[in-house]
C-alpha positions as CSV (number, residue, x, y, z in Angstrom):
1,M,0.0,0.0,0.0
2,R,2.6,2.6,1.0
3,S,4.5,1.8,-2.2
4,F,1.5,2.7,-4.3
5,V,0.8,5.9,-2.4
6,E,4.4,7.0,-2.7
7,R,4.5,6.2,-6.4
8,I,1.4,8.3,-6.9
9,E,2.8,11.1,-4.8
10,H,5.9,11.2,-6.9
11,I,3.9,11.1,-10.2
12,E,1.8,14.0,-8.9
13,A,5.0,16.0,-8.0
14,E,6.3,15.4,-11.5
15,I,3.0,16.6,-13.1
16,A,3.2,19.8,-11.0
17,D,6.7,20.3,-12.3
18,L,5.7,19.8,-15.9
19,N,2.7,22.1,-15.5
20,E,4.9,24.8,-14.0
21,G,7.3,24.3,-17.1
22,K,4.3,24.5,-19.4
23,K,3.1,27.7,-17.7
24,E,6.7,29.2,-18.2
25,V,6.7,28.3,-21.9
26,F,3.3,30.0,-22.4
27,A,4.6,33.1,-20.5
28,E,7.7,33.1,-22.7
29,A,5.5,32.9,-25.9
30,K,3.4,35.7,-24.7
31,G,6.4,37.8,-23.9
32,E,7.5,37.1,-27.6
33,G,4.1,38.6,-28.7
34,F,2.1,35.3,-29.4
35,D,-1.5,35.0,-28.4
36,V,-1.6,32.2,-25.8
37,K,-5.3,31.4,-26.6
38,V,-4.4,30.7,-30.1
39,I,-1.4,28.6,-29.2
40,K,-3.7,26.5,-26.9
41,E,-6.2,26.1,-29.7
42,I,-3.4,24.9,-32.0
43,I,-2.5,22.4,-29.5
44,K,-5.9,21.2,-29.1
45,L,-6.4,20.8,-32.8
46,R,-3.1,18.9,-33.2
47,K,-4.4,16.3,-30.7
48,Q,-7.3,15.6,-33.0
49,D,-7.0,13.5,-36.1
50,Q,-7.9,15.0,-39.4
51,D,-11.5,13.6,-39.5
52,E,-12.3,15.1,-36.1
53,R,-10.9,18.5,-37.2
54,D,-12.9,18.3,-40.4
55,E,-16.1,17.5,-38.7
56,Q,-15.6,20.3,-36.0
57,E,-14.9,22.8,-38.8
58,T,-18.0,21.7,-40.8
59,L,-20.2,22.1,-37.7
60,L,-18.8,25.5,-36.8
61,D,-19.2,26.7,-40.4
62,L,-22.9,25.4,-40.4
63,Y,-23.7,27.0,-37.0
64,M,-22.1,30.4,-38.2
65,K,-24.1,30.4,-41.4
66,A,-27.3,29.6,-39.3
67,M,-26.5,32.5,-37.0
68,D,-25.9,34.9,-39.9
69,S,-29.2,33.9,-41.6
70,A,-31.3,34.1,-38.5
71,P,-33.5,37.1,-38.1
72,A,-32.2,39.8,-35.8
73,E,-35.1,39.4,-33.3
74,E,-34.4,35.7,-33.0
75,Q,-30.8,36.4,-32.2
76,A,-31.8,38.9,-29.5
77,Q,-34.1,36.5,-27.9
78,A,-31.4,33.7,-27.8
79,A,-29.1,36.1,-25.9
C-alpha cells in the first residue's frame, strides 16, 4: 500500500513540475508577442485526427451560417 501511495505522490509532483514548465513556456511565448489562446487552440487541434478536425470545422461553419441567416429578433431572444 505504502509503495502505491508513494509512487502516486511522486507522479503528482512530476506533473506539478511539468505544469509549471508549461506555464513558463506560455509566458515566454506571450512575452514574444504570441497569443496564448491561439497557441492553446493549435495544441488542441493537433491532438485531434484530421477527420475530427474536419467534422468540427464543418459544424462550426454550419452554425455560423445559421447565425448569420437568423432574423435579428431571433438572435436577440437567444441572448
